[in-house]
VEXMI-280162 format. One record per residue: chain; x negated, z negated, y of N, C-alpha, C in turn. Coordinates in steps of 0.05 Angstrom, whole numbers, plus 5000, padded with zeros to 4 digits. Atoms other than C-alpha are relative to their C-alpha. Example, Ala and Ser with C-alpha at 12.3 -4.5 7.8 and 13.67 -1.06 7.14 Angstrom:
BEGIN
mol	nxx	nzz	nyy	caxx	cazz	cayy	cxx	czz	cyy
A	4982	5000	4976	4754	4844	4910	4982	5000	5024;
A	5016	5001	4976	4727	4857	4979	5015	4986	5022;
***
This chain:
BEGIN
mol	nxx	nzz	nyy	caxx	cazz	cayy	cxx	czz	cyy
A	5003	5026	4988	3863	4035	0945	4979	4986	4983;
A	5023	5012	5014	3799	3999	0929	5006	4971	4995;
A	4995	5029	5008	3804	3934	0893	4977	4984	5012;
A	5020	5018	4987	3769	3879	0930	4982	4987	4980;
A	5017	5013	5019	3743	3852	0866	4976	5018	4992;
A	5022	4982	5008	3701	3916	0854	4979	5001	5021;
A	5021	5000	4979	3664	3908	0921	4979	4979	4995;
A	5021	5021	5004	3597	3873	0920	5005	4976	5018;
A	4995	5026	4985	3604	3801	0942	4974	4991	5013;
A	5023	5012	4985	3557	3772	0996	4994	4972	4989;
A	5006	5027	5011	3520	3714	0968	5006	4978	5021;
A	4993	5022	4980	3542	3649	1000	4975	4990	5014;
A	5023	5012	4984	3497	3622	1055	4994	4972	4991;
A	5006	5028	5008	3459	3560	1036	5008	4981	5022;
A	4991	5020	4980	3487	3499	1069	4976	4985	5011;
A	5022	5016	4987	3441	3467	1119	5008	4971	5000;
A	4993	5029	5000	3435	3393	1114	5007	4991	5028;
A	4991	5009	4973	3472	3360	1170	4980	4980	5012;
A	5019	5018	4986	3427	3328	1221	5014	4975	5009;
A	4988	5026	4991	3442	3256	1231	4986	4991	5025;
A	5011	5010	4974	3432	3228	1301	4987	4973	4996;
A	5015	5025	5002	3378	3175	1303	5006	4983	5026;
A	4995	5016	4976	3394	3117	1350	4974	4997	5016;
A	5024	5003	4983	3347	3111	1409	4988	4973	4996;
A	5015	5026	5004	3293	3059	1400	5001	4984	5026;
A	4999	5017	4977	3304	3002	1448	4975	4981	5000;
A	5023	5018	4999	3245	2962	1472	5008	4971	4994;
A	4993	5028	5007	3244	2893	1442	4995	4982	5024;
A	5004	5018	4977	3253	2839	1494	4976	4982	4996;
A	5024	5017	5001	3190	2800	1511	5009	4972	4994;
A	4993	5028	5006	3190	2730	1483	4998	4983	5025;
A	5001	5018	4977	3207	2680	1535	4985	4975	4994;
A	5015	5025	5005	3161	2621	1543	5019	4976	4997;
A	4983	5023	5005	3190	2557	1517	4993	4979	5022;
A	5004	5020	4980	3199	2507	1573	4987	5012	5025;
A	5013	4991	4975	3159	2510	1638	4974	5014	4993;
A	5026	4987	5004	3101	2558	1643	4978	4984	5012;
A	5022	5016	4991	3033	2526	1651	4989	5011	5027;
A	5010	4990	4974	3007	2529	1723	4972	5013	4997;
A	5025	4986	5001	2950	2577	1734	4978	4985	5014;
A	5023	5013	4987	2880	2551	1750	4993	5015	5025;
A	5008	4986	4976	2859	2566	1821	4973	5013	4996;
A	5026	4987	5003	2800	2614	1827	4978	4983	5013;
A	5022	5016	4988	2732	2582	1840	4993	5011	5028;
A	5007	4993	4973	2709	2582	1912	4979	4982	5011;
A	5021	5017	4987	2651	2557	1954	5013	4979	5017;
A	4989	5022	4985	2664	2490	1985	4977	4984	5013;
A	5019	5018	4987	2629	2443	2033	4997	4975	4983;
A	5007	5023	5017	2600	2378	2006	5024	4981	4996;
A	4978	5019	5002	2661	2335	2021	5023	5012	4984;
A	4979	4986	5015	2706	2387	1986	4989	5011	4973;
A	5013	4988	5023	2659	2399	1927	5018	4998	4975;
A	4983	5002	5023	2711	2375	1877	5019	5024	4998;
A	4982	4977	5000	2755	2434	1898	4986	5026	4991;
A	5014	4976	5011	2701	2483	1875	5003	5001	4970;
A	4996	5001	5029	2717	2462	1803	5029	5006	4995;
A	4971	4993	5005	2781	2496	1778	5014	4978	4983;
A	4983	5019	5015	2833	2444	1757	5029	5007	5007;
A	4972	4995	4995	2908	2448	1752	5011	4979	5020;
A	4991	5021	4982	2918	2382	1789	4976	4985	5010;
A	5023	5014	4988	2872	2346	1837	5007	4972	5010;
A	4993	5024	4985	2911	2288	1866	4990	4974	4987;
A	5007	5024	5013	2893	2237	1813	4970	4997	4995;
A	5028	5000	5007	2820	2255	1805	4983	4981	5018;
A	5016	5020	4984	2791	2215	1865	5006	4972	4991;
A	4994	5027	5010	2828	2154	1839	4986	4993	4974;
A	5015	5004	5025	2798	2163	1770	4970	4996	5005;
A	5029	5003	4994	2728	2172	1800	4995	4972	5011;
A	5004	5027	4988	2736	2108	1841	5002	4978	4978;
A	4996	5020	5021	2763	2068	1782	4977	4999	4980;
A	5021	4999	5020	2710	2091	1733	4974	4990	5013;
A	5024	5010	4987	2655	2078	1784	4999	4970	5002;
A	4999	5029	4998	2678	2007	1795	4996	4987	4973;
A	5003	5011	5027	2683	1993	1720	4971	5002	4990;
A	5027	4996	5009	2615	2022	1704	4981	4982	5016;
A	5017	5017	4984	2583	1984	1762	5002	4970	4991;
A	4997	5028	5010	2612	1917	1738	4987	4996	4973;
A	5011	5002	5027	2592	1930	1666	4970	5000	5001;
A	5029	4999	4998	2521	1948	1685	4989	4975	5012;
A	5009	5025	4988	2514	1887	1729	5001	4977	4980;
A	4998	5021	5021	2538	1842	1672	4978	5002	4980;
A	5019	4996	5021	2490	1873	1623	4971	4997	5010;
A	5027	5000	4990	2429	1877	1669	4993	4975	5017;
A	5006	5021	4980	2434	1824	1724	5007	4972	4989;
A	4991	5026	5009	2473	1768	1691	4979	4986	4982;
A	5020	5014	5016	2420	1754	1637	4976	4989	5016;
A	5022	5010	4984	2366	1747	1690	5008	4975	5015;
A	4991	5024	4986	2407	1697	1730	5003	4976	4981;
A	4998	5021	5019	2421	1657	1668	4972	4990	4991;
A	5027	5007	5008	2348	1659	1648	4986	4983	5022;
A	5012	5015	4978	2328	1633	1717	5008	4971	5000;
A	4991	5028	5002	2368	1569	1703	4982	4983	4982;
A	5016	5015	5020	2321	1551	1646	4970	5006	5003;
A	5028	4993	4996	2256	1585	1668	4995	5004	5030;
A	5003	4998	4971	2238	1571	1741	4983	5023	5010;
A	5017	4978	4991	2186	1626	1743	5015	5025	5007;
A	4984	4976	4994	2241	1679	1744	5026	4993	5014;
A	4976	5008	4986	2291	1640	1785	5000	5012	5028;
A	4997	4990	4973	2318	1667	1851	4998	4977	5020;
A	5000	5020	4979	2310	1632	1917	5029	4994	5009;
A	4973	5008	4990	2368	1599	1954	5013	5023	5015;
A	4989	4978	4983	2375	1658	2003	5002	5026	4984;
A	5001	4975	5016	2361	1711	1949	4989	5024	5016;
A	5012	4978	4984	2324	1751	2003	4971	4996	5005;
A	5028	5005	4995	2253	1725	1997	4984	5024	4990;
A	5016	4977	5008	2206	1785	1998	4977	4994	4981;
A	5022	5008	5018	2154	1745	1959	5009	4990	4973;
A	4988	5009	5025	2201	1727	1902	5008	5025	4983;
A	4993	4977	5016	2203	1779	1846	5030	5001	4991;
A	4972	5000	5009	2272	1757	1822	5019	5008	5022;
A	4984	4992	4977	2301	1764	1892	5000	5030	5004;
A	5002	4971	4995	2275	1834	1899	5013	5016	4977;
A	4988	4985	5023	2297	1855	1829	5030	4999	5002;
A	4971	5002	4999	2367	1828	1838	5012	5014	5025;
A	4990	4989	4975	2377	1848	1911	5000	5030	5001;
A	5003	4971	4999	2351	1919	1904	5012	5013	4974;
A	4991	4989	5026	2367	1930	1830	5030	5002	4998;
A	4971	5000	5001	2440	1912	1838	5012	5025	5014;
A	4991	4976	4985	2450	1967	1890	4991	5026	4987;
A	5010	4976	5014	2408	2016	1850	5019	5008	4977;
A	4981	4994	5021	2460	2011	1794	5024	5016	5009;
A	4978	4983	4990	2509	2046	1840	4995	5029	4994;
A	5006	4971	5005	2473	2112	1826	5013	5009	4973;
A	4986	4991	5024	2493	2117	1752	5030	4995	5000;
A	4971	5005	4999	2561	2086	1767	5015	5023	5013;
A	4987	4978	4986	2579	2140	1817	4998	5026	4985;
A	5003	4975	5015	2551	2196	1774	5020	5001	4976;
A	4981	5001	5022	2593	2173	1714	5028	5003	5011;
A	4973	4997	4988	2654	2166	1760	5006	5029	5007;
A	4995	4972	4992	2645	2237	1786	5004	5017	4975;
A	4998	4984	5025	2636	2264	1715	5028	4997	4988;
A	4974	5005	5012	2700	2231	1690	5023	5010	5019;
A	4979	4993	4982	2741	2242	1753	5002	5029	5007;
A	5000	4972	4990	2721	2312	1775	4991	5019	4978;
A	5009	4982	5021	2691	2339	1711	4971	5010	5003;
A	5027	4992	4996	2621	2348	1739	4985	4979	5017;
A	5014	5021	4986	2571	2294	1758	4983	5010	5023;
A	5019	4989	4981	2526	2340	1798	5011	5003	5028;
A	4989	4996	4973	2574	2348	1856	4995	4976	5018;
A	5008	5024	4984	2556	2277	1878	4973	5004	5013;
A	5027	4995	4989	2485	2302	1889	5001	5020	5023;
A	4998	4979	4979	2501	2365	1928	5022	5019	4993;
A	4980	4980	5005	2551	2421	1935	4991	5021	4981;
A	5011	4981	5019	2504	2462	1891	4999	4988	4972;
A	5000	5012	5026	2511	2412	1834	4974	4989	4990;
A	5026	5010	5008	2439	2389	1833	4985	4988	5023;
A	5016	5013	4979	2387	2349	1871	4978	5020	5008;
A	5019	4981	4990	2344	2394	1915	4974	4986	5009;
A	5025	5014	4995	2275	2363	1909	4983	5015	5020;
A	5015	4984	4981	2243	2421	1947	5008	4995	5029;
A	4990	5005	4973	2287	2409	2007	4991	4973	5010;
A	5009	5027	4993	2271	2335	2007	4970	5000	5006;
A	5029	5000	4995	2196	2349	2002	4993	5013	5026;
A	5006	4987	4974	2196	2397	2061	5006	4982	5024;
A	4993	5017	4978	2232	2349	2106	4983	4974	5000;
A	5016	5024	5001	2191	2289	2082	4973	5003	5014;
A	5026	4995	4986	2128	2321	2111	5002	4991	5029;
A	4996	5009	4972	2157	2304	2180	5011	4972	5001;
A	4986	5026	4998	2201	2244	2166	4982	4976	4994;
A	5016	5023	5009	2152	2199	2129	4979	4992	5021;
A	5020	5008	4980	2096	2201	2181	5013	4987	5025;
A	4986	5012	4977	2147	2185	2237	5006	4971	4994;
A	4992	5027	5006	2172	2123	2201	4975	4982	4994;
A	5025	5015	5003	2101	2102	2182	4990	4991	5027;
A	5010	5007	4974	2083	2104	2255	5018	4979	5013;
A	4982	5018	4986	2146	2069	2281	5003	4973	4986;
A	4995	5025	5014	2159	2018	2227	4975	4984	4992;
A	5024	5014	5008	2089	2002	2204	4982	4994	5024;
A	5020	5004	4979	2042	2012	2262	5012	4985	5024;
A	4989	5013	4977	2087	1993	2320	5009	4972	4995;
A	4991	5027	5007	2118	1933	2285	4977	4981	4995;
A	5023	5017	5004	2050	1907	2264	4987	4993	5027;
A	5011	5006	4974	2027	1913	2336	5018	4981	5015;
A	4982	5017	4985	2089	1882	2366	5003	4972	4988;
A	4996	5026	5014	2093	1826	2314	4973	4988	4991;
A	5026	5009	5009	2018	1813	2310	4996	4970	5000;
A	5003	5029	4999	2025	1740	2330	5015	4986	4977;
A	4984	5012	5021	2075	1728	2274	4990	5006	4972;
A	5010	4991	5026	2033	1759	2218	4988	4976	4985;
A	5011	5020	5018	2018	1712	2161	4993	5013	4973;
A	5009	4987	5025	1977	1739	2103	5005	4980	4977;
A	4994	5019	5022	2006	1707	2039	4977	4999	4980;
A	5020	5003	5021	1962	1682	1984	5007	5019	4977;
A	4994	4980	5021	1957	1739	1934	5000	4987	4973;
A	4996	5010	5027	1982	1721	1866	5016	5019	4984;
A	4984	4981	5017	2018	1753	1808	5028	5003	5010;
A	4973	4999	4991	2086	1736	1837	5003	5018	5025;
A	4999	4985	4976	2071	1766	1905	4995	5030	4994;
A	5006	4972	5006	2041	1830	1876	5024	5013	4985;
A	4977	4989	5015	2100	1839	1827	5023	5004	5019;
A	4978	4996	4981	2150	1828	1884	4996	5024	5017;
A	5005	4977	4982	2116	1879	1928	5003	5026	4984;
A	4998	4976	5015	2111	1930	1872	5030	5006	4993;
A	4972	4996	5006	2184	1919	1853	5015	5012	5025;
A	4987	4990	4975	2203	1932	1926	4994	5030	5003;
A	5007	4972	4997	2165	1998	1928	5014	5018	4980;
A	4987	4984	5021	2196	2021	1863	5030	5001	5003;
A	4971	5001	5000	2268	1998	1873	5012	5007	5027;
A	4989	4993	4974	2275	2011	1948	5012	5028	5001;
A	4987	4974	4999	2287	2086	1940	5026	5001	4984;
A	4976	5000	5016	2338	2073	1885	5022	4984	5014;
A	4981	5015	4985	2372	2020	1928	5012	5017	5023;
A	4990	4983	4979	2377	2069	1986	5018	5022	4988;
A	4984	4980	5013	2403	2123	1939	5027	4989	4992;
A	4974	5012	5008	2456	2075	1912	5019	4997	5024;
A	4983	5003	4977	2481	2060	1982	5011	5027	5010;
A	4990	4974	4992	2485	2134	1999	5021	5011	4981;
A	4980	4991	5019	2523	2148	1935	5027	4987	5005;
A	4974	5015	4998	2575	2094	1947	5012	5001	5028;
A	4990	5000	4973	2581	2099	2023	5003	5029	5011;
A	4997	4972	4991	2574	2175	2031	5013	5017	4979;
A	4989	4981	5020	2586	2214	1967	5028	4992	4991;
A	4974	5008	5011	2643	2173	1938	5023	5003	5020;
A	4977	4997	4982	2688	2166	2000	5003	5028	5011;
A	4997	4973	4988	2672	2235	2029	5014	5018	4980;
A	4989	4982	5020	2690	2270	1964	5028	4991	4991;
A	4973	5009	5006	2750	2226	1950	5020	5010	5021;
A	4982	4991	4979	2782	2240	2018	5000	5030	5002;
A	5001	4971	4998	2757	2312	2018	5015	5015	4978;
A	4983	4988	5021	2794	2326	1953	5029	5003	5010;
A	4973	5000	4989	2859	2311	1990	5002	5014	5027;
A	4998	4990	4972	2843	2331	2062	4976	5018	5006;
A	5021	4982	4993	2801	2386	2093	4980	4989	5020;
A	5016	5009	4977	2774	2348	2153	4978	4980	4990;
A	5022	5017	5010	2705	2317	2139	4997	4973	5014;
A	5005	5024	4984	2706	2265	2194	5014	4975	4988;
A	4986	5023	5011	2757	2221	2159	4984	4987	4978;
A	5017	5011	5022	2713	2213	2097	4974	4989	5010;
A	5025	5011	4989	2652	2201	2141	5005	4974	5014;
A	4995	5024	4984	2684	2148	2186	5012	4978	4984;
A	4985	5020	5015	2726	2112	2134	4982	4978	4989;
A	5016	5022	5011	2668	2074	2100	4982	4986	5020;
A	5018	5012	4981	2631	2057	2164	5004	4970	5003;
A	4996	5029	4998	2664	1988	2173	4989	4985	4976;
A	5011	5013	5024	2646	1970	2101	4970	5000	4999;
A	5029	4999	4998	2575	1993	2111	4989	4980	5019;
A	5008	5019	4980	2569	1950	2173	5003	4972	4989;
A	4995	5026	5010	2599	1889	2140	4980	4993	4977;
A	5019	5006	5022	2552	1896	2081	4972	4994	5009;
A	5027	5005	4991	2491	1888	2125	4997	4975	5017;
A	5001	5026	4986	2509	1826	2166	4986	4999	5026;
A	5012	5000	4974	2482	1847	2233	5020	4992	5021;
A	4983	5006	4978	2510	1825	2300	4990	5014	5025;
A	5008	4989	4975	2509	1852	2371	4991	5029	4997;
A	5010	4973	5001	2466	1914	2378	4995	5009	4972;
A	5004	4993	5028	2453	1912	2304	5024	5014	4988;
A	4976	4987	5010	2525	1931	2290	5001	5030	5010;
A	5001	4973	4990	2518	1992	2335	4980	5017	4985;
A	5022	4985	5014	2453	2012	2301	5009	5008	4972;
A	4991	4995	5027	2482	2006	2231	5023	5020	4999;
A	4977	4981	5000	2547	2042	2249	4990	5028	5007;
A	5010	4974	4992	2509	2099	2283	4984	5012	4976;
A	5015	4990	5023	2463	2105	2222	5019	5011	4979;
A	4981	4991	5020	2523	2110	2175	5013	5026	5008;
A	4987	4975	4991	2557	2164	2217	4980	5023	4999;
A	5020	4978	5000	2493	2205	2225	4994	5009	4971;
A	5005	4993	5027	2479	2202	2150	5023	5016	4988;
A	4977	4985	5010	2550	2225	2135	5000	5029	5011;
A	5001	4974	4988	2543	2283	2184	4978	5018	4987;
A	5021	4985	5013	2477	2304	2153	5007	5008	4972;
A	4991	4993	5027	2507	2302	2083	5019	5024	5001;
A	4981	4977	4997	2563	2348	2107	4985	5025	5008;
A	5014	4976	4990	2516	2395	2144	4982	5013	4979;
A	5020	4990	5019	2462	2402	2090	5013	5004	4972;
A	4987	4995	5025	2512	2401	2033	4991	4981	4978;
A	5009	5018	5021	2483	2341	1996	4988	4974	5011;
A	5010	5026	4993	2451	2272	1996	4970	4999	5003;
A	5029	5001	5000	2378	2293	1996	4989	4989	5027;
A	5010	5008	4974	2366	2284	2071	5008	4971	5007;
A	4994	5028	4995	2406	2219	2079	4984	4981	4983;
A	5016	5017	5017	2370	2189	2019	4971	4998	5011;
A	5027	5000	4989	2303	2210	2049	4997	4983	5025;
A	5002	5016	4975	2316	2180	2118	5005	4971	4994;
A	4995	5028	5007	2345	2117	2088	4976	4987	4986;
A	5023	5010	5015	2287	2109	2040	4975	4997	5018;
A	5024	5001	4983	2233	2124	2092	5002	4975	5019;
A	4996	5023	4983	2263	2071	2138	4996	4973	4985;
A	5002	5025	5015	2272	2016	2086	4974	4996	4986;
A	5025	5003	5014	2209	2030	2048	4978	4990	5018;
A	5021	5009	4982	2164	2022	2108	5005	4972	5011;
A	4993	5028	4991	2201	1959	2131	4994	4980	4978;
A	5006	5018	5022	2197	1927	2062	4971	4997	4994;
A	5029	5001	5006	2123	1944	2056	4986	4979	5016;
A	5013	5020	4983	2105	1898	2114	5015	4974	5001;
A	4983	5024	5000	2160	1846	2102	4985	4975	4990;
A	5014	5024	5009	2113	1799	2062	4980	4989	5021;
A	5020	5009	4980	2066	1796	2123	5014	4986	5024;
A	4987	5010	4977	2119	1776	2174	5024	4984	4991;
A	4977	5016	5009	2165	1717	2155	5025	5006	5015;
A	4974	4995	4988	2238	1732	2168	5003	5028	5011;
A	5000	4973	4988	2223	1805	2185	5025	5015	4992;
A	4977	4985	5010	2279	1833	2142	5026	4985	5001;
A	4975	5014	4998	2330	1780	2157	5019	5014	5020;
A	4980	4986	4984	2394	1808	2186	5014	4981	5019;
A	4987	5016	4979	2429	1783	2248	4998	5014	5027;
A	5002	4989	4973	2417	1793	2322	4975	5019	5002;
A	5021	4981	4996	2374	1853	2342	4993	5002	5029;
A	5009	4998	4972	2332	1857	2405	5004	5028	5010;
A	4998	4973	4988	2337	1915	2454	4978	5018	4990;
A	5022	4984	5009	2268	1938	2434	5003	5008	4971;
A	4996	4994	5028	2284	1934	2360	5022	5021	4997;
A	4978	4980	5001	2349	1973	2373	4989	5028	5007;
A	5010	4974	4992	2312	2028	2409	4980	5012	4980;
A	5019	4991	5021	2257	2032	2356	5014	5011	4976;
A	4984	4991	5023	2311	2042	2304	5016	5025	5006;
A	4981	4979	4993	2358	2088	2341	4987	5026	5008;
A	5011	4976	4988	2314	2137	2379	4987	5018	4978;
A	5012	4982	5020	2271	2162	2320	5022	5012	4981;
A	4979	4990	5019	2333	2168	2275	5016	5022	5012;
A	4984	4979	4987	2373	2208	2326	4984	5026	5004;
A	5016	4977	4995	2315	2254	2343	4994	5015	4974;
A	5005	4987	5026	2298	2267	2270	5026	5014	4990;
A	4974	4988	5010	2372	2280	2253	5006	5026	5015;
A	4995	4976	4984	2379	2330	2311	4981	5022	4992;
A	5020	4980	5008	2315	2366	2291	5007	5012	4972;
A	4993	4991	5026	2336	2370	2218	5025	5018	5001;
A	4975	4985	4998	2405	2395	2237	4994	5028	5010;
A	5007	4973	4988	2376	2452	2280	4984	5016	4980;
A	5018	4986	5018	2322	2469	2229	5016	5010	4976;
A	4985	4992	5024	2370	2471	2170	5019	5023	5007;
A	4982	4978	4992	2419	2516	2208	4985	5026	5001;
A	5015	4975	4998	2365	2567	2221	4990	5009	4972;
A	5011	4992	5026	2334	2565	2152	5021	5009	4980;
A	4979	4993	5019	2400	2569	2115	5018	5022	5010;
A	4984	4979	4989	2429	2622	2161	5029	4991	5007;
A	4974	5011	4993	2486	2577	2184	5004	4997	5030;
A	4995	5006	4973	2520	2568	2250	4994	4970	5005;
A	5008	5028	4994	2504	2503	2286	5020	4980	4990;
A	4980	5019	5010	2570	2471	2265	5013	5011	4974;
A	4991	4989	5026	2576	2507	2198	4986	4985	4978;
A	5013	5016	5021	2564	2466	2135	4989	5018	4977;
A	5008	4987	5025	2526	2487	2073	5022	4998	4979;
A	4979	5000	5021	2574	2507	2018	4987	5007	4973;
A	5010	4994	5026	2565	2514	1944	5023	5001	4980;
A	4981	4997	5021	2600	2526	1878	5002	4976	4981;
A	4999	5024	5016	2588	2457	1850	4982	5001	4975;
A	5018	4997	5023	2537	2483	1799	4979	5021	5008;
A	5022	4981	4995	2476	2528	1793	5011	5027	5008;
A	4989	4974	4991	2486	2594	1831	5002	5021	4979;
A	5001	4979	5019	2469	2637	1771	5025	5000	4982;
A	4977	5002	5018	2529	2612	1731	5026	4992	5014;
A	4977	5011	4986	2576	2590	1785	5020	5021	5008;
A	4982	4981	4989	2606	2654	1810	5003	5024	4982;
A	4994	4976	5016	2639	2708	1769	4997	5025	5017;
A	5003	4976	4984	2624	2780	1791	5027	5009	5010;
A	4976	4990	4987	2675	2808	1839	4998	5030	5004;
A	5002	4971	4996	2691	2882	1838	4999	5007	5029;
A	5004	4993	4972	2671	2918	1901	5026	5007	5014;
A	4975	4992	4987	2741	2945	1913	5017	4977	5008;
A	4983	5023	4995	2772	2876	1912	4986	4978	5015;
A	5014	5021	4986	2718	2837	1946	5009	4999	5029;
A	4992	5003	4972	2737	2808	2013	4978	5008	5018;
A	5021	4991	4982	2700	2836	2073	4982	4977	5008;
A	5016	5023	4991	2677	2766	2093	4981	4990	4979;
A	5017	5011	5022	2645	2754	2025	4971	5010	5002;
A	5028	4989	4998	2584	2795	2046	4981	4980	5013;
A	5017	5019	4986	2559	2739	2090	5003	4972	4987;
A	4999	5027	5012	2542	2676	2051	4975	4985	5009;
A	5022	5016	4991	2497	2619	2069	4979	5000	4978;
A	5022	5001	5019	2429	2614	2036	4991	4971	4997;
A	5006	5028	5003	2421	2544	2007	4970	4996	4997;
A	5028	5008	5003	2353	2511	2013	4998	4984	4974;
A	5002	5014	5026	2334	2491	1942	4971	4994	4994;
A	5027	5008	5008	2275	2463	1906	4989	5018	4978;
***
């Protein structure tokens, strides 16, 4: 019997370290935003002139037209106090710079400076209001965010000769018996030069406050352009003091200028038509006493004002539609700033099919 102690012993197997089970890694929960999440900015998009404020991405729009209106009013009052009030006070002590009783004498430099200059101050007032309210002053000029001097120049080649013929030549012929050549002096020359310099700014000021401001205020809230075009018409009529046929003439002028601003996407054409009309009338006003006084308008005067304006507006409407590649009732749209920096590139896979057809703005 063999003793078990004499047998060779198998070396003990090395003990393997026990594998410990690792707990599965759980994804950490994403941190939750504290409070309400901030609303996302809407993507930029092309807009018509009356909706130009909507081309600028903002979280909220409802209060911006009110801010633009309030700032415009404050700036206009402040500018008038700083610029016009000193002249009126000076006129009390220095008769040479005093205004007339009517404040509409075309031979009085103070009348021309106050009457035209006061309205010209509406231009910076509206621009500052647009900058504060909407974040960009240029949208008051056009849907492209700038003033298109080239567009104005091309249209002026036709518009200016028409108004020179109608307002200068025809009125001088029709009013030849009433012509009185004033005695040329320093005051008359200064008044005439002030008229030629300030009349375009006065016309621009009226277009800014009666077209740009109300159209873009209402257009920020509503899509329909006609409301913003028609809303300021009664104020425009009351501000001119005409009666009878003159009311129809002024109301039609206001509506047509609003439609042209909507169609062409800016104020260039309305300012041009307004300036060409007023400039040529003011140029001969010193020769015909009472020529620029407002009130009753004759049938002939009504036709001389309405027919050229309507024909020119219709021609510009048709011409702009063809040149810009727009439908007859399609407005010019823009991004509210220069085209090179206005639109972010859109990947081809995500671009909308309709994005291939865009209007071609007429620029300077």
